[in-house]
N, C-alpha and C positions, 0 to 999 in steps of 0.2 A: 089433671096429669097426677098420679103419683108416683114418688121415687123410690125403692126401697132401698136403702144405703142401712148394711150392718159390718159398722168398721170393729166390730170385734172378731166375728169370721174375715174378713175382707180388708185389710189395712190397707189404708191409702198408698200409692206408691207413684211417684213422681219419674212417670218413664220418660221428660225428657233430661233429666240429669241421670237416668241410669246408661241411656242411647249414647251418651256427653261421654261418660267413663269410659262405657265399654266398646265403643263404636270407634273412637281413637284409638286404644288398643287392636282393637280388630284390625283397621285400616292401617297400622304401621305393622303388624304379623302381616298382611296381605301385601305391601309394599316389601316387606323382607321376604317373604318367598317366592315374588317376582325376582329381585336381585340374584336369589340363589339359584333359581330357575334358570335365567338369564346366563349366570355363570357357569351353568352342570352345560351348557345346552355349547356356549363357546370351550370348553373344556372339552367336551365331546367333538366337536367339529378340530380344533388341534390337533386331539389324538389322533384322529383321522389321517390328515396331513401328515401326524408323525409317522404313520402306520405305512402309506404310501410313499413316502423317501425312504424310510427304510426297505420298503420291498424293492424299490431302485435299488438301493446300493447294494441289496443283498443280489439281484438280478447281475450288477455290476461286479460284483465280487467272484460271481458262481462263472461270469464270460472271461474272467480274468484268469481263475483257476482251471477253465476250458485250456484255454493258448497258454498259458503255461504248461499243462501236461501234453497240448500237442505238441511245442515244439521239446522238451524232457522226450518225448519220444523217436521226435526227428532228430536227437542230440544222439539219443541211444540205438539207432543203427549203425549197423558195424561198420556201411562208410565213412561215418559220421565221426565215430567213436575216438579216432585217433588225433583230429582235428581238436575238438570240445578237451582229450586230455593233454594235449599242447597246450591251449587257452588257457586251461587253470592251472598248468603250471606255468604259464612267462604272467600269469597275473598274481601268481603266489610269489614271484618271483621281483615284479615289480614293487609288491607290497612289503617284502622286505627291506628291498633297497630303498624303498624311501624313508626307512627308521631314521631316525635323527639321536644317536647318544649327547649330540651337543642339546639337543631340546629336553630331552629327559631328564639330562645332569642340570641341565636350570633351574628345571621345574622343582627337584627332587630338592634343589638348594631350599626354594621356597617353603617345604612341608616337613622338612627332616628335621628332627630337635638336637639343640647343641651337644647333648651329652649320648647319642647316636652317632654311629657310623656304618656306612653301607660297604658290605664285604663283598658282594656277589649280586650280579644283574644280570638276567634273562628273560629277554623277551621272547613270544611263543605266539601264533594265531592259534586261538581257540576253535572250536565245532563252527562259532557264529561268524570266523573272518576277522575277528575281534586281538588287538595287539593285549595278552595279557604278559604282566610284568611278575617275575619272581625273586622276592628279593632275600637276601639272608642279610639279616641286621645284627650290630652288636654293640650292646649298654649295660650302662651301669644299673641298673634296674627295669623290671619287667614294664614297671611305666611307662617309660622313655615308648619301649615297641608298642604300647596302648596311644598313647601319644601320635604318634606316628599316623596308625590308622586312623585316626579320629581328624588328625588333618589332613591324610587323605582324603575324607570323607569331604570335608569342607573345601576340597580342591575339582574346578570345574576338567581339569585336565586328569585325573584319575574318578574312578568309579567299583564297588564293589570291593572295598579293600576289607583285606580279613587279612588276623593274626591265626595262621594254620599251622603252626608249631614254636614251640619253644623250648632250650632247655638252658641248664644254671651250667656255669665252668665253675673248674677248683678257683680261678683269680677272681671269684665273686662274681663277674659280669657274666650278662644274659645273653644267650642266640638264641635268633625270634626268626620266621620265617614268614614273610608277609607278601598275599598274593594279593593284585590289583587288575582293571582294566584299564589302560592306557588309552589317551584321545587325545590324539597331538592335535586336531583341530579344533579344538575349544576353544571358545570367546575368552579371552582374559578377562578379569575383574575392571580390566581400566574401559572396558570396550573395544578393544582393537583387534 
């Protein structure tokens, strides 16, 4: 029996050590691949459920839109038009009568700075049937009006406060116009 071993052209390699090193790396990569594959499949099934729930919600929205269009067309009929107009007029009167001047002034006391005075206050219903306050204020500086806007932004009863106009007076005071949406039923900070 003859063995031809030429170590110069085929150096000796320990295959067991090679497979021990690279086999564990390949095994870890295989486990990682399986984990990523499982995560991808789970995400795909969750996305499918989300797509189904979105389509159901879109169907509900379309159904509500159809019902609203049918109700609107019923109200727009000439026989129902006077009832609709009377109802809208009465609802507007109820909204105006429910406006509480006392509550508005109590809530303004909380936000108006010391060196600022409210000279006029006009509530109006805007296009979204929200009460919009149009206030004219007079203060020592422009900063007082800006501080009022910042305080109103921090209040739960006033939203979208804006300083829309300002003018300096001859006596050094500043007159400004501030508008804001008034929300009377917002919960107080104390949770009442």
